[in-house]
N, C-alpha and C positions, 0 to 999 in steps of 0.2 A: 553510615546504613547505604546514604542516596549516592557516594560517591563509592562505592564496591562494586553498587546497581549501572551506575552509568558505564564506570569497566568494563564490565559485565558484558554491558551493551554495545559498547567498540569490540569490546574485540570479537566478538559473534557476527558484525562487518568487516571488522580488517582481517581475524586471522579466526572464520570458525571452525579452520581443526586442532585449535588448541581449546573454544570453546568447550567442542564436544568430547574435549580429555577433561574438562573440568565435570568435578564433586556438585560444586557452586554451581546453577542455572538458574533462570529467569524462570520465574509461573505466567500467566494469562496475563496476567492483571498487573506483573510488573511493565513486563514487554509493550502494553498498551498506553500504561500511563505514562509512560519511558519514549514511545515513539507519540504520542498526544504532543506533550512537553514540545516536540523539536517542530506538528503542526501549526502549533500557536506563533514560535518564534519564525516556523515559515510565515506564517498570515503579517503575522506583527511587520516582515524587510517588505514583504509586496505590497502590505498597505503607505508604507516609508518609502517605497521604490514609485509608482503611481502618482505620490506626492510632490516627488521628485520630479520626476517627466511631466507632467501637468502645469506645476509652477513654472519649470525651465522653460516649457513651451510658451506659455504667460508670457514671462518676463520677455524673452526672443520676440518669436510673433504678438504682438499684443492684438495685430490689424484682421490675424488671419480666423478664419472665420469655424475652423476645425475647433479651435473652445469651446464657440456661441452653438456646434452642433452636438458636440460631448454634455456644459454646463446647460447653457443656453437659459431658454422663456422659461423649461418646462425643470428648473429649481433646483439643478442638480440632478436631474433623473438616472443619467446614466451612471456617473460619480456615485451616489448612494446605493446602486443596483449589485455594483462592483461588491461596497462595502457589506453589503448584506450576505450577500454569494458566497464571502470570503466569512464572516463569521459562522452562517447557516455550515456550512465546511466545517468549520474548527468545536460546533455545538456538537454535531451531528456521530464526528470522526470517531468514538467510543463504542457508538451503535455499531456504525460502519467497521470497525476493526475485529469487533467481538464480531458481525456474523462470518467477516470475511476469515477470519481464525478456525472459526467452527469449523466451516465449508471446508478448507485445510487439511482443520484433522480429523476431519469423516475420510477424506478422499484416502489419505495415507492411510491411515487405520484399516480401511476395506483394504484396502492393493497388501501393506502388510500382512494382516489378516487371514490372505487370500493366497500370498505369499509362505507361508507359515511361516512366521518372522517370529521369535523364540524371545525371550523376557517380556517385555511393561512393554506393549506397539502403543497402547494409548499416551505414555511418559514420553518415549521416545518420540512421537509424533507431535505430543503439544510442547517439546524441545526441540523437534525444528523447524516450526514454526513460529513458534518466539523466539529462537535466532532467529531468523529469518526477515520479525517484523524492525531485526536493528536497520532495514534496509530504509528508512522513515528519517531519518537522522539526514539525505538527504532533503527531504522535504522544508530544508530550513536556507534550504538555494531555491529564492522569487521564480528566478525563468526556465531556466531545464531540471526542478527537482524531482517533479513529479514522475517522466522519464526517465531520470535518475537511477528514483527508486523501488519505481516496477522492474527494472531489469536488472538490477542489482538483488531482490526479492527474487527472482526466479532462482539465480545463479546460486546466493544462501537455500531455499528449497531444496534445489542440485546437489550442493554440497552437502544436506545435510541428511540427505534421500545414500548419497552414497556413503559415508561416515554412519552411520546412527542405523539405519534400515539397511546395510551392503548391500543395496539395490546395484542391479549392473546398471551400468551408460546408458543403455535402449532403454530396461525398464524406468528407467528416475528420467526418463523425457518423454515415456506413455504417462506418468503419471504426470509429469506437467501441462499433457497434451491431452490428459482427460478431459477437463472442464469445456473445450473445445468440440471435442467427441460430441461429447454430454449433450451439448445444447445447436449440437448438424443432428443429431440423432431424434432430439424434442419435434427440432423443426421441419425435420423432415415426415416423421408420424402424422402432427398438425395438419402438411399439405394432401398430407395420404392422405387420411381419414377425409377435410374437406370436398377434395376428390373426389369420392364414392360417395359421401354425399349428398356431391351437387349431379352427380351420372344418375 
């Protein structure tokens, strides 16, 4: 069961078109759980990597003030702050992922309903966003993983919009850019209201 879902997760990342052709797909909870697994793995690798870097620096440069600044007299404050941020990132990841998934499902469903997509628009939106969550496999890579995850997540959303919703390329790009347009519109509205109030 778990191996089958993991295979589906990798298939969604490596061959998204084949994933969308399958009947068996990932649910929201399965996508978040597998994404969380890779985030935990990435967090463990980050802790191991930072320990290797710090202790190798301390071994080769024992007289350096760099370690005093990082560890120093404040009893490892910088080190513990870094570890705490990693732990909190792992703990709150499911909530953040659920919010992000619901946000994209709402956007895709809204565009799909507006364009007049036939069949179950909500299920198609869930399938697209669940497949895009497979990009969290890259979170297991400590340094560049988050950047790779963000880029591949957008690419997977784009492929899902074209395959499942049958959107054109330009419409798919508009859907992906719609959060930016919404933020710009909200900021412009608040600035306009602020200026009117101060006149």
